[in-house]
PQR file with spaces between the fields and no chain letter, atoms N, CA, C, O and H, PARSE charges and radii, in Angstrom:
ATOM       1  N    MET     1       0.869   -1.225   -0.096 -0.4000 1.5000
ATOM       2  CA   MET     1       0.071    0.018   -0.043 -0.0000 2.0000
ATOM       3  C    MET     1       0.912    1.086   -0.047  0.5500 1.7000
ATOM       4  O    MET     1       1.857    1.129    0.741 -0.5500 1.4000
ATOM       5  N    GLU     2       0.674    2.035   -0.904 -0.4000 1.5000
ATOM       6  CA   GLU     2       1.553    3.215   -1.103 -0.0000 2.0000
ATOM       7  C    GLU     2       0.843    4.431   -0.441  0.5500 1.7000
ATOM       8  O    GLU     2      -0.304    4.720   -0.784 -0.5500 1.4000
ATOM       9  H    GLU     2      -0.093    1.999   -1.544  0.4000 1.0000
ATOM      10  N    LEU     3       1.457    5.089    0.427 -0.4000 1.5000
ATOM      11  CA   LEU     3       1.011    6.111    1.250 -0.0000 2.0000
ATOM      12  C    LEU     3       1.791    7.418    0.956  0.5500 1.7000
ATOM      13  O    LEU     3       3.018    7.336    0.894 -0.5500 1.4000
ATOM      14  H    LEU     3       2.389    4.855    0.706  0.4000 1.0000
ATOM      15  N    THR     4       1.229    8.538    0.782 -0.4000 1.5000
ATOM      16  CA   THR     4       2.147    9.751    0.675 -0.0000 2.0000
ATOM      17  C    THR     4       2.088   10.405    2.060  0.5500 1.7000
ATOM      18  O    THR     4       1.067   10.455    2.747 -0.5500 1.4000
ATOM      19  H    THR     4       0.232    8.605    0.832  0.4000 1.0000
ATOM      20  N    LYS     5       3.246   10.886    2.391 -0.4000 1.5000
ATOM      21  CA   LYS     5       3.452   11.450    3.800 -0.0000 2.0000
ATOM      22  C    LYS     5       2.450   12.545    4.098  0.5500 1.7000
ATOM      23  O    LYS     5       2.177   13.389    3.245 -0.5500 1.4000
ATOM      24  H    LYS     5       4.075   10.846    1.834  0.4000 1.0000
ATOM      25  N    GLY     6       1.977   12.540    5.134 -0.4000 1.5000
ATOM      26  CA   GLY     6       1.009   13.628    5.655 -0.0000 2.0000
ATOM      27  C    GLY     6      -0.492   13.517    5.202  0.5500 1.7000
ATOM      28  O    GLY     6      -1.350   14.295    5.619 -0.5500 1.4000
ATOM      29  H    GLY     6       2.199   11.855    5.827  0.4000 1.0000
ATOM      30  N    THR     7      -0.763   12.446    4.276 -0.4000 1.5000
ATOM      31  CA   THR     7      -2.138   12.235    3.645 -0.0000 2.0000
ATOM      32  C    THR     7      -2.995   11.739    4.930  0.5500 1.7000
ATOM      33  O    THR     7      -2.534   10.885    5.688 -0.5500 1.4000
ATOM      34  H    THR     7      -0.066   11.814    3.937  0.4000 1.0000
ATOM      35  N    ARG     8      -4.143   12.267    5.109 -0.4000 1.5000
ATOM      36  CA   ARG     8      -5.097   11.726    6.104 -0.0000 2.0000
ATOM      37  C    ARG     8      -5.575   10.362    5.566  0.5500 1.7000
ATOM      38  O    ARG     8      -5.892   10.210    4.386 -0.5500 1.4000
ATOM      39  H    ARG     8      -4.518   12.961    4.494  0.4000 1.0000
ATOM      40  N    ILE     9      -5.611    9.379    6.487 -0.4000 1.5000
ATOM      41  CA   ILE     9      -6.096    8.144    6.263 -0.0000 2.0000
ATOM      42  C    ILE     9      -7.250    7.738    7.003  0.5500 1.7000
ATOM      43  O    ILE     9      -7.215    7.588    8.224 -0.5500 1.4000
ATOM      44  H    ILE     9      -5.353    9.503    7.445  0.4000 1.0000
ATOM      45  N    THR    10      -8.452    7.523    6.186 -0.4000 1.5000
ATOM      46  CA   THR    10      -9.780    7.400    6.850 -0.0000 2.0000
ATOM      47  C    THR    10     -10.449    6.274    6.082  0.5500 1.7000
ATOM      48  O    THR    10     -10.018    5.788    5.037 -0.5500 1.4000
ATOM      49  H    THR    10      -8.481    7.645    5.194  0.4000 1.0000
ATOM      50  N    GLY    11     -11.584    5.909    6.744 -0.4000 1.5000
ATOM      51  CA   GLY    11     -12.510    4.947    6.132 -0.0000 2.0000
ATOM      52  C    GLY    11     -11.826    3.470    5.830  0.5500 1.7000
ATOM      53  O    GLY    11     -11.135    2.819    6.614 -0.5500 1.4000
ATOM      54  H    GLY    11     -11.933    6.305    7.593  0.4000 1.0000
ATOM      55  N    ASP    12     -12.155    3.164    4.659 -0.4000 1.5000
ATOM      56  CA   ASP    12     -11.778    1.773    4.188 -0.0000 2.0000
ATOM      57  C    ASP    12     -10.183    1.813    4.103  0.5500 1.7000
ATOM      58  O    ASP    12      -9.546    0.811    4.429 -0.5500 1.4000
ATOM      59  H    ASP    12     -12.716    3.692    4.022  0.4000 1.0000
ATOM      60  N    THR    13      -9.581    2.895    3.692 -0.4000 1.5000
ATOM      61  CA   THR    13      -8.145    2.802    3.569 -0.0000 2.0000
ATOM      62  C    THR    13      -7.555    2.579    4.891  0.5500 1.7000
ATOM      63  O    THR    13      -6.569    1.848    4.985 -0.5500 1.4000
ATOM      64  H    THR    13     -10.098    3.709    3.427  0.4000 1.0000
ATOM      65  N    ARG    14      -8.096    3.172    5.975 -0.4000 1.5000
ATOM      66  CA   ARG    14      -7.505    3.006    7.287 -0.0000 2.0000
ATOM      67  C    ARG    14      -7.785    1.685    7.761  0.5500 1.7000
ATOM      68  O    ARG    14      -6.956    1.093    8.453 -0.5500 1.4000
ATOM      69  H    ARG    14      -8.897    3.766    5.899  0.4000 1.0000
ATOM      70  N    THR    15      -8.984    1.124    7.418 -0.4000 1.5000
ATOM      71  CA   THR    15      -9.328   -0.150    7.975 -0.0000 2.0000
ATOM      72  C    THR    15      -8.264   -1.224    7.312  0.5500 1.7000
ATOM      73  O    THR    15      -7.689   -2.058    8.012 -0.5500 1.4000
ATOM      74  H    THR    15      -9.658    1.604    6.856  0.4000 1.0000
ATOM      75  N    GLU    16      -8.080   -1.123    6.004 -0.4000 1.5000
ATOM      76  CA   GLU    16      -7.119   -1.993    5.225 -0.0000 2.0000
ATOM      77  C    GLU    16      -5.863   -1.785    5.723  0.5500 1.7000
ATOM      78  O    GLU    16      -5.191   -2.809    5.852 -0.5500 1.4000
ATOM      79  H    GLU    16      -8.547   -0.445    5.435  0.4000 1.0000
ATOM      80  N    LEU    17      -5.295   -0.627    6.078 -0.4000 1.5000
ATOM      81  CA   LEU    17      -4.000   -0.383    6.589 -0.0000 2.0000
ATOM      82  C    LEU    17      -3.820   -0.997    7.944  0.5500 1.7000
ATOM      83  O    LEU    17      -2.776   -1.599    8.194 -0.5500 1.4000
ATOM      84  H    LEU    17      -5.841    0.204    5.973  0.4000 1.0000
ATOM      85  N    ALA    18      -4.891   -0.867    8.944 -0.4000 1.5000
ATOM      86  CA   ALA    18      -4.756   -1.457   10.135 -0.0000 2.0000
ATOM      87  C    ALA    18      -4.736   -2.981   10.137  0.5500 1.7000
ATOM      88  O    ALA    18      -4.096   -3.588   10.996 -0.5500 1.4000
ATOM      89  H    ALA    18      -5.740   -0.378    8.741  0.4000 1.0000
ATOM      90  N    SER    19      -5.441   -3.615    9.172 -0.4000 1.5000
ATOM      91  CA   SER    19      -5.362   -5.042    8.971 -0.0000 2.0000
ATOM      92  C    SER    19      -3.956   -5.478    8.507  0.5500 1.7000
ATOM      93  O    SER    19      -3.352   -6.405    9.046 -0.5500 1.4000
ATOM      94  H    SER    19      -5.961   -3.121    8.475  0.4000 1.0000
ATOM      95  N    ASP    20      -3.475   -4.763    7.489 -0.4000 1.5000
ATOM      96  CA   ASP    20      -2.069   -5.045    7.009 -0.0000 2.0000
ATOM      97  C    ASP    20      -1.066   -4.893    8.228  0.5500 1.7000
ATOM      98  O    ASP    20      -0.259   -5.787    8.483 -0.5500 1.4000
ATOM      99  H    ASP    20      -3.966   -4.010    7.051  0.4000 1.0000
ATOM     100  N    LEU    21      -1.141   -3.811    8.916 -0.4000 1.5000
ATOM     101  CA   LEU    21      -0.140   -3.530    9.995 -0.0000 2.0000
ATOM     102  C    LEU    21      -0.354   -4.632   11.077  0.5500 1.7000
ATOM     103  O    LEU    21       0.633   -5.108   11.637 -0.5500 1.4000
ATOM     104  H    LEU    21      -1.796   -3.085    8.709  0.4000 1.0000
ATOM     105  N    ARG    22      -1.569   -5.038   11.378 -0.4000 1.5000
ATOM     106  CA   ARG    22      -1.745   -6.050   12.346 -0.0000 2.0000
ATOM     107  C    ARG    22      -1.198   -7.347   12.030  0.5500 1.7000
ATOM     108  O    ARG    22      -0.702   -7.987   12.957 -0.5500 1.4000
ATOM     109  H    ARG    22      -2.372   -4.652   10.923  0.4000 1.0000
ATOM     110  N    SER    23      -1.209   -7.850   10.836 -0.4000 1.5000
ATOM     111  CA   SER    23      -0.826   -8.940   10.282 -0.0000 2.0000
ATOM     112  C    SER    23       0.808   -8.982   10.432  0.5500 1.7000
ATOM     113  O    SER    23       1.392   -9.874   11.048 -0.5500 1.4000
ATOM     114  H    SER    23      -1.612   -7.330   10.082  0.4000 1.0000
ATOM     115  N    LYS    24       1.357   -8.054    9.878 -0.4000 1.5000
ATOM     116  CA   LYS    24       2.810   -7.802    9.925 -0.0000 2.0000
ATOM     117  C    LYS    24       3.463   -7.749   11.406  0.5500 1.7000
ATOM     118  O    LYS    24       4.519   -8.308   11.703 -0.5500 1.4000
ATOM     119  H    LYS    24       0.883   -7.329    9.377  0.4000 1.0000
ATOM     120  N    TYR    25       2.707   -7.030   12.234 -0.4000 1.5000
ATOM     121  CA   TYR    25       3.078   -6.831   13.632 -0.0000 2.0000
ATOM     122  C    TYR    25       3.092   -8.181   14.369  0.5500 1.7000
ATOM     123  O    TYR    25       3.989   -8.475   15.158 -0.5500 1.4000
ATOM     124  H    TYR    25       1.849   -6.576   11.993  0.4000 1.0000
ATOM     125  N    GLU    26       2.037   -9.002   14.072 -0.4000 1.5000
ATOM     126  CA   GLU    26       1.745  -10.236   14.727 -0.0000 2.0000
ATOM     127  C    GLU    26       2.762  -11.376   14.267  0.5500 1.7000
ATOM     128  O    GLU    26       2.989  -12.368   14.960 -0.5500 1.4000
ATOM     129  H    GLU    26       1.307   -8.763   13.431  0.4000 1.0000
ATOM     130  N    LYS    27       3.367  -11.126   12.993 -0.4000 1.5000
ATOM     131  CA   LYS    27       4.368  -11.957   12.501 -0.0000 2.0000
ATOM     132  C    LYS    27       5.768  -11.545   13.031  0.5500 1.7000
ATOM     133  O    LYS    27       6.763  -12.191   12.704 -0.5500 1.4000
ATOM     134  H    LYS    27       3.183  -10.320   12.430  0.4000 1.0000
ATOM     135  N    GLY    28       5.842  -10.428   13.880 -0.4000 1.5000
ATOM     136  CA   GLY    28       6.999  -10.147   14.445 -0.0000 2.0000
ATOM     137  C    GLY    28       7.661   -8.801   14.036  0.5500 1.7000
ATOM     138  O    GLY    28       8.696   -8.425   14.587 -0.5500 1.4000
ATOM     139  H    GLY    28       5.034   -9.903   14.145  0.4000 1.0000
ATOM     140  N    ALA    29       7.123   -8.167   13.176 -0.4000 1.5000
ATOM     141  CA   ALA    29       7.653   -6.802   12.745 -0.0000 2.0000
ATOM     142  C    ALA    29       7.458   -5.826   13.890  0.5500 1.7000
ATOM     143  O    ALA    29       6.442   -5.853   14.584 -0.5500 1.4000
ATOM     144  H    ALA    29       6.282   -8.472   12.728  0.4000 1.0000
ATOM     145  N    SER    30       8.452   -4.959   14.077 -0.4000 1.5000
ATOM     146  CA   SER    30       8.382   -3.870   15.017 -0.0000 2.0000
ATOM     147  C    SER    30       7.651   -2.747   14.649  0.5500 1.7000
ATOM     148  O    SER    30       7.460   -2.574   13.445 -0.5500 1.4000
ATOM     149  H    SER    30       9.278   -4.937   13.513  0.4000 1.0000
ATOM     150  N    ILE    31       7.115   -1.787   15.612 -0.4000 1.5000
ATOM     151  CA   ILE    31       6.394   -0.756   15.213 -0.0000 2.0000
ATOM     152  C    ILE    31       7.340    0.234   14.440  0.5500 1.7000
ATOM     153  O    ILE    31       6.904    0.821   13.450 -0.5500 1.4000
ATOM     154  H    ILE    31       7.271   -1.928   16.590  0.4000 1.0000
ATOM     155  N    ARG    32       8.451    0.401   14.817 -0.4000 1.5000
ATOM     156  CA   ARG    32       9.520    1.218   14.076 -0.0000 2.0000
ATOM     157  C    ARG    32       9.710    0.706   12.603  0.5500 1.7000
ATOM     158  O    ARG    32       9.796    1.499   11.665 -0.5500 1.4000
ATOM     159  H    ARG    32       8.805   -0.076   15.621  0.4000 1.0000
ATOM     160  N    ALA    33       9.764   -0.506   12.462 -0.4000 1.5000
ATOM     161  CA   ALA    33       9.913   -1.074   11.109 -0.0000 2.0000
ATOM     162  C    ALA    33       8.767   -0.910   10.217  0.5500 1.7000
ATOM     163  O    ALA    33       8.911   -0.783    9.001 -0.5500 1.4000
ATOM     164  H    ALA    33       9.694   -1.150   13.224  0.4000 1.0000
ATOM     165  N    LEU    34       7.643   -0.911   10.794 -0.4000 1.5000
ATOM     166  CA   LEU    34       6.271   -0.743   10.251 -0.0000 2.0000
ATOM     167  C    LEU    34       6.104    0.792    9.811  0.5500 1.7000
ATOM     168  O    LEU    34       5.672    1.171    8.722 -0.5500 1.4000
ATOM     169  H    LEU    34       7.526   -1.014   11.782  0.4000 1.0000
ATOM     170  N    ALA    35       6.511    1.557   10.819 -0.4000 1.5000
ATOM     171  CA   ALA    35       6.543    3.182   10.502 -0.0000 2.0000
ATOM     172  C    ALA    35       7.248    3.332    9.342  0.5500 1.7000
ATOM     173  O    ALA    35       6.716    3.857    8.364 -0.5500 1.4000
ATOM     174  H    ALA    35       6.862    1.249   11.703  0.4000 1.0000
ATOM     175  N    GLU    36       8.564    2.873    9.319 -0.4000 1.5000
ATOM     176  CA   GLU    36       9.498    3.044    8.225 -0.0000 2.0000
ATOM     177  C    GLU    36       8.962    2.682    6.870  0.5500 1.7000
ATOM     178  O    GLU    36       9.068    3.460    5.922 -0.5500 1.4000
ATOM     179  H    GLU    36       8.995    2.446   10.114  0.4000 1.0000
ATOM     180  N    SER    37       8.394    1.521    6.773 -0.4000 1.5000
ATOM     181  CA   SER    37       7.975    0.827    5.584 -0.0000 2.0000
ATOM     182  C    SER    37       6.736    1.546    5.034  0.5500 1.7000
ATOM     183  O    SER    37       6.532    1.599    3.822 -0.5500 1.4000
ATOM     184  H    SER    37       8.307    0.889    7.544  0.4000 1.0000
ATOM     185  N    THR    38       5.925    2.090    5.920 -0.4000 1.5000
ATOM     186  CA   THR    38       4.761    2.810    5.293 -0.0000 2.0000
ATOM     187  C    THR    38       4.979    4.338    5.254  0.5500 1.7000
ATOM     188  O    THR    38       4.064    5.021    4.794 -0.5500 1.4000
ATOM     189  H    THR    38       6.091    2.047    6.905  0.4000 1.0000
ATOM     190  N    GLY    39       6.079    4.925    5.683 -0.4000 1.5000
ATOM     191  CA   GLY    39       6.403    6.289    5.575 -0.0000 2.0000
ATOM     192  C    GLY    39       5.455    7.072    6.708  0.5500 1.7000
ATOM     193  O    GLY    39       5.197    8.264    6.538 -0.5500 1.4000
ATOM     194  H    GLY    39       6.822    4.370    6.057  0.4000 1.0000
ATOM     195  N    ARG    40       5.010    6.438    7.726 -0.4000 1.5000
ATOM     196  CA   ARG    40       4.097    7.047    8.669 -0.0000 2.0000
ATOM     197  C    ARG    40       5.010    7.171    9.970  0.5500 1.7000
ATOM     198  O    ARG    40       6.057    6.528   10.038 -0.5500 1.4000
ATOM     199  H    ARG    40       5.219    5.470    7.864  0.4000 1.0000
ATOM     200  N    SER    41       4.631    7.936   10.910 -0.4000 1.5000
ATOM     201  CA   SER    41       5.360    8.006   12.172 -0.0000 2.0000
ATOM     202  C    SER    41       5.105    6.911   13.091  0.5500 1.7000
ATOM     203  O    SER    41       4.051    6.280   13.007 -0.5500 1.4000
ATOM     204  H    SER    41       3.780    8.458   10.855  0.4000 1.0000
ATOM     205  N    TYR    42       6.013    6.626   13.987 -0.4000 1.5000
ATOM     206  CA   TYR    42       5.906    5.655   15.045 -0.0000 2.0000
ATOM     207  C    TYR    42       4.563    5.823   15.846  0.5500 1.7000
ATOM     208  O    TYR    42       3.945    4.819   16.200 -0.5500 1.4000
ATOM     209  H    TYR    42       6.870    7.138   14.056  0.4000 1.0000
ATOM     210  N    GLY    43       4.136    7.017   16.118 -0.4000 1.5000
ATOM     211  CA   GLY    43       2.938    7.328   16.986 -0.0000 2.0000
ATOM     212  C    GLY    43       1.688    6.957   16.223  0.5500 1.7000
ATOM     213  O    GLY    43       0.699    6.499   16.795 -0.5500 1.4000
ATOM     214  H    GLY    43       4.638    7.833   15.830  0.4000 1.0000
ATOM     215  N    PHE    44       1.754    7.175   14.858 -0.4000 1.5000
ATOM     216  CA   PHE    44       0.546    6.861   13.948 -0.0000 2.0000
ATOM     217  C    PHE    44       0.451    5.305   14.058  0.5500 1.7000
ATOM     218  O    PHE    44      -0.587    4.787   14.471 -0.5500 1.4000
ATOM     219  H    PHE    44       2.557    7.547   14.394  0.4000 1.0000
ATOM     220  N    VAL    45       1.484    4.592   13.705 -0.4000 1.5000
ATOM     221  CA   VAL    45       1.449    3.090   13.759 -0.0000 2.0000
ATOM     222  C    VAL    45       0.978    2.542   15.028  0.5500 1.7000
ATOM     223  O    VAL    45       0.134    1.647   15.073 -0.5500 1.4000
ATOM     224  H    VAL    45       2.327    5.012   13.369  0.4000 1.0000
ATOM     225  N    HIS    46       1.556    3.108   16.137 -0.4000 1.5000
ATOM     226  CA   HIS    46       1.148    2.648   17.450 -0.0000 2.0000
ATOM     227  C    HIS    46      -0.316    2.827   17.801  0.5500 1.7000
ATOM     228  O    HIS    46      -0.955    1.976   18.419 -0.5500 1.4000
ATOM     229  H    HIS    46       2.242    3.835   16.100  0.4000 1.0000
ATOM     230  N    ARG    47      -0.863    4.092   17.330 -0.4000 1.5000
ATOM     231  CA   ARG    47      -2.331    4.368   17.375 -0.0000 2.0000
ATOM     232  C    ARG    47      -3.239    3.464   16.701  0.5500 1.7000
ATOM     233  O    ARG    47      -4.202    2.924   17.246 -0.5500 1.4000
ATOM     234  H    ARG    47      -0.343    4.784   16.827  0.4000 1.0000
ATOM     235  N    VAL    48      -2.864    3.310   15.396 -0.4000 1.5000
ATOM     236  CA   VAL    48      -3.581    2.392   14.541 -0.0000 2.0000
ATOM     237  C    VAL    48      -3.675    0.953   15.132  0.5500 1.7000
ATOM     238  O    VAL    48      -4.733    0.325   15.104 -0.5500 1.4000
ATOM     239  H    VAL    48      -2.082    3.748   14.954  0.4000 1.0000
ATOM     240  N    LEU    49      -2.504    0.449   15.679 -0.4000 1.5000
ATOM     241  CA   LEU    49      -2.603   -0.884   16.277 -0.0000 2.0000
ATOM     242  C    LEU    49      -3.392   -0.956   17.607  0.5500 1.7000
ATOM     243  O    LEU    49      -4.063   -1.949   17.888 -0.5500 1.4000
ATOM     244  H    LEU    49      -1.645    0.960   15.701  0.4000 1.0000
ATOM     245  N    SER    50      -3.294    0.137   18.426 -0.4000 1.5000
ATOM     246  CA   SER    50      -4.054    0.224   19.615 -0.0000 2.0000
ATOM     247  C    SER    50      -5.442    0.315   19.355  0.5500 1.7000
ATOM     248  O    SER    50      -6.227   -0.263   20.108 -0.5500 1.4000
ATOM     249  H    SER    50      -2.749    0.944   18.197  0.4000 1.0000
ATOM     250  N    GLU    51      -5.889    1.039   18.276 -0.4000 1.5000
ATOM     251  CA   GLU    51      -7.423    1.224   17.895 -0.0000 2.0000
ATOM     252  C    GLU    51      -7.859   -0.125   17.426  0.5500 1.7000
ATOM     253  O    GLU    51      -9.052   -0.418   17.503 -0.5500 1.4000
ATOM     254  H    GLU    51      -5.252    1.509   17.665  0.4000 1.0000
ATOM     255  N    SER    52      -6.980   -0.975   16.944 -0.4000 1.5000
ATOM     256  CA   SER    52      -7.482   -2.167   16.282 -0.0000 2.0000
ATOM     257  C    SER    52      -7.203   -3.364   17.385  0.5500 1.7000
ATOM     258  O    SER    52      -7.098   -4.542   17.043 -0.5500 1.4000
ATOM     259  H    SER    52      -6.011   -0.736   16.882  0.4000 1.0000
ATOM     260  N    ASP    53      -7.106   -2.960   18.616 -0.4000 1.5000
ATOM     261  CA   ASP    53      -7.065   -3.884   19.894 -0.0000 2.0000
ATOM     262  C    ASP    53      -5.976   -5.006   19.571  0.5500 1.7000
ATOM     263  O    ASP    53      -6.212   -6.187   19.828 -0.5500 1.4000
ATOM     264  H    ASP    53      -7.191   -2.004   18.895  0.4000 1.0000
ATOM     265  N    VAL    54      -4.888   -4.628   19.050 -0.4000 1.5000
ATOM     266  CA   VAL    54      -3.833   -5.450   18.975 -0.0000 2.0000
ATOM     267  C    VAL    54      -3.020   -5.605   20.233  0.5500 1.7000
ATOM     268  O    VAL    54      -2.555   -4.540   20.640 -0.5500 1.4000
ATOM     269  H    VAL    54      -4.697   -3.669   18.842  0.4000 1.0000
ATOM     270  N    PRO    55      -2.750   -6.622   20.913 -0.5600 1.5000
ATOM     271  CA   PRO    55      -1.886   -6.682   22.041  0.2800 2.0000
ATOM     272  C    PRO    55      -0.489   -6.447   21.798  0.5500 1.7000
ATOM     273  O    PRO    55       0.260   -7.254   21.247 -0.5500 1.4000
ATOM     274  N    LEU    56      -0.106   -5.106   22.306 -0.4000 1.5000
ATOM     275  CA   LEU    56       1.239   -4.779   22.043 -0.0000 2.0000
ATOM     276  C    LEU    56       2.342   -5.505   22.735  0.5500 1.7000
ATOM     277  O    LEU    56       2.106   -5.870   23.887 -0.5500 1.4000
ATOM     278  H    LEU    56      -0.715   -4.450   22.754  0.4000 1.0000
ATOM     279  N    ARG    57       3.354   -5.737   22.287 -0.4000 1.5000
ATOM     280  CA   ARG    57       4.584   -6.469   22.949 -0.0000 2.0000
ATOM     281  C    ARG    57       5.253   -5.315   23.911  0.5500 1.7000
ATOM     282  O    ARG    57       5.138   -4.092   23.829 -0.5500 1.4000
ATOM     283  H    ARG    57       3.546   -5.440   21.351  0.4000 1.0000
ATOM     284  N    GLY    58       5.925   -6.044   24.766 -0.4000 1.5000
ATOM     285  CA   GLY    58       6.740   -5.029   25.735 -0.0000 2.0000
ATOM     286  C    GLY    58       8.020   -4.542   25.079  0.5500 1.7000
ATOM     287  O    GLY    58       8.377   -5.045   24.013 -0.5500 1.4000
ATOM     288  H    GLY    58       6.018   -7.038   24.832  0.4000 1.0000
ATOM     289  N    ARG    59       8.641   -3.702   25.595 -0.4000 1.5000
ATOM     290  CA   ARG    59       9.846   -3.042   24.901 -0.0000 2.0000
ATOM     291  C    ARG    59      10.977   -4.121   24.940  0.5500 1.7000
ATOM     292  O    ARG    59      11.074   -4.917   25.874 -0.5500 1.4000
ATOM     293  H    ARG    59       8.351   -3.293   26.461  0.4000 1.0000
ATOM     294  N    GLY    60      11.744   -4.101   23.974 -0.4000 1.5000
ATOM     295  CA   GLY    60      12.833   -4.968   23.749 -0.0000 2.0000
ATOM     296  C    GLY    60      14.196   -4.155   24.215  0.5500 1.7000
ATOM     297  O    GLY    60      14.217   -3.113   24.871 -0.5500 1.4000
ATOM     298  H    GLY    60      11.665   -3.454   23.215  0.4000 1.0000
ATOM     299  N    GLY    61      15.213   -4.820   23.761 -0.4000 1.5000
ATOM     300  CA   GLY    61      16.513   -4.146   23.810 -0.0000 2.0000
ATOM     301  C    GLY    61      17.169   -4.327   25.292  0.5500 1.7000
ATOM     302  O    GLY    61      16.680   -5.102   26.114 -0.5500 1.4000
ATOM     303  H    GLY    61      15.196   -5.666   23.228  0.4000 1.0000
ATOM     304  N    ALA    62      18.142   -3.659   25.511 -0.4000 1.5000
ATOM     305  CA   ALA    62      18.917   -3.740   26.802 -0.0000 2.0000
ATOM     306  C    ALA    62      18.133   -3.446   28.077  0.5500 1.7000
ATOM     307  O    ALA    62      17.368   -2.485   28.160 -0.5500 1.4000
ATOM     308  H    ALA    62      18.539   -3.030   24.844  0.4000 1.0000
ATOM     309  N    THR    63      18.353   -4.317   29.073 -0.4000 1.5000
ATOM     310  CA   THR    63      17.655   -3.873   30.318 -0.0000 2.0000
ATOM     311  C    THR    63      18.737   -3.395   31.288  0.5500 1.7000
ATOM     312  O    THR    63      19.945   -3.526   31.091 -0.5500 1.4000
ATOM     313  H    THR    63      18.974   -5.098   29.006  0.4000 1.0000
ATOM     314  N    ARG    64      18.228   -2.883   32.250 -0.4000 1.5000
ATOM     315  CA   ARG    64      19.092   -2.118   33.247 -0.0000 2.0000
ATOM     316  C    ARG    64      19.469   -2.913   34.424  0.5500 1.7000
ATOM     317  O    ARG    64      20.219   -2.476   35.297 -0.5500 1.4000
ATOM     318  H    ARG    64      17.247   -2.776   32.411  0.4000 1.0000
ATOM     319  N    GLY    65      18.908   -4.160   34.440 -0.4000 1.5000
ATOM     320  CA   GLY    65      19.098   -5.063   35.671 -0.0000 2.0000
ATOM     321  C    GLY    65      20.676   -5.448   35.847  0.5500 1.7000
ATOM     322  O    GLY    65      21.546   -4.877   35.191 -0.5500 1.4000
ATOM     323  H    GLY    65      18.299   -4.515   33.730  0.4000 1.0000
ATOM     324  N    ALA    66      20.923   -6.355   36.689 -0.4000 1.5000
ATOM     325  CA   ALA    66      22.265   -6.684   37.014 -0.0000 2.0000
ATOM     326  C    ALA    66      22.717   -7.758   35.930  0.5500 1.7000
ATOM     327  O    ALA    66      21.890   -8.557   35.491 -0.5500 1.4000
ATOM     328  H    ALA    66      20.216   -6.819   37.223  0.4000 1.0000
ATOM     329  N    LYS    67      23.887   -7.763   35.556 -0.4000 1.5000
ATOM     330  CA   LYS    67      24.374   -8.726   34.600 -0.0000 2.0000
ATOM     331  C    LYS    67      24.407  -10.077   34.959  0.5500 1.7000
ATOM     332  O    LYS    67      24.807  -10.321   36.097 -0.5500 1.4000
ATOM     333  H    LYS    67      24.558   -7.114   35.913  0.4000 1.0000
ATOM     334  N    LYS    68      24.067  -11.033   34.220 -0.4000 1.5000
ATOM     335  CA   LYS    68      24.026  -12.414   34.528 -0.0000 2.0000
ATOM     336  C    LYS    68      25.443  -13.012   34.542  0.5500 1.7000
ATOM     337  O    LYS    68      26.187  -12.695   33.614 -0.5500 1.4000
ATOM     338  H    LYS    68      23.743  -10.835   33.295  0.4000 1.0000
ATOM     339  N    ALA    69      25.852  -13.764   35.407 -0.4000 1.5000
ATOM     340  CA   ALA    69      27.117  -14.384   35.482 -0.0000 2.0000
ATOM     341  C    ALA    69      27.176  -15.547   34.314  0.5500 1.7000
ATOM     342  O    ALA    69      26.258  -16.350   34.146 -0.5500 1.4000
ATOM     343  H    ALA    69      25.247  -14.021   36.161  0.4000 1.0000
ATOM     344  N    SER    70      28.307  -15.523   33.581 -0.4000 1.5000
ATOM     345  CA   SER    70      28.415  -16.570   32.539 -0.0000 2.0000
ATOM     346  C    SER    70      29.109  -17.765   32.768  0.5500 1.7000
ATOM     347  O    SER    70      29.181  -18.617   31.882 -0.5500 1.4000
ATOM     348  H    SER    70      29.052  -14.870   33.717  0.4000 1.0000
């Protein structure tokens, strides 16, 4: 789906986009990757997923806890 930056996305287009984003997110794509691939912001993708009742994953990356002994 080709989206131009800043275009308002409503109605069937938004429903179709939400379905596409949900599918990719549930297959493991990150919100950041989805935002980059669609040309939309992180906040927009997060909001569309939230509106679609998608259970969002916790944050990844480094943790601040104690290092585990090897």
